[in-house]
C-alpha positions, 0 to 999 in steps of 0.5 A: 484500436489500442488500450491502457488504462494505468493507474499506479497509487507508487511513485512511476517508473520511468521509462527511459530516454532509448530502448535497448535496455533488457526487461522482465515481467515483474514478479508482482503481476497478475492477468486476468482475461475479461470476457471481451478478451482484453487481459486485465493487468495489476501489479500489487507492488506498484499498485498498477492497472491496465487493460490490455487488449491483444494488440497490448496483450502482444507489445507485453510478451515481445517486451518480455521474450527481449524486444528492445523498449521502443521508449516513443510506444505510449503502450512500452509507456504504460507498461514500464511506468505500471511497474508490469516490465523491469529492467533484467537487472532490477531486485525487485524485492530489494526495492520491496525490502527498500520500501518496507524500511523506509516506512517501518522507520519513517518519523514522517508518520506514526501509525498506532494502535490503541486499545481503550477497553479489552471488554466486549458485547459481542462473543464472537466464537472466533475472538481469540482475546479474553474480556475483562471489564476495564479500560485504558487508566488516565494515566495511561491516556496522559501519557499517550497523549503526551506523547503524541504531543511530543511527536505530532511537531514532526509529523506530516501523517498519523494514524490510529486503529483503534482495537479491543474487546470492542473499543465503543464500550469505553467511547469516553477515552476514545472521545478523550484521545481523539481530542488531541493534547490540547485539553 
């Protein structure tokens, strides 16, 4: 029995309507042999995840050696959708750079790291921070909320990473900023 489970966390690739195009293995593939002999395949660019039995592995091997794609074959479709195989002329590094720049310069999402305090009470040996008793001033908090209020109407995604020291030592600051600009 052929088993190919594909989980793709990014936009899926589409298998061409007709075969014949040359394919190559993705440079982002990682394979692990399971105790059952099946291959666990993961593509770190697409997020594709598949379990290939011996027949599926043989098909993958044949495709990367130049056998034409069969768009009606569900294994071929899954390998293309998970981006385990990519067209010979597909530049994965250029694609990755494009994705990176699109995310970096989007105005629809904002990722913000907020440091409400540098103070810390843990004393970890590996820490690179110089801790001192300090807090984000109310003026900085107000300006941060003002900037957020300006950006918020255009955002579809907003991510916050609390950083410090230990951010919970300034819990009132975390709570105030988490409530947003509607104070």
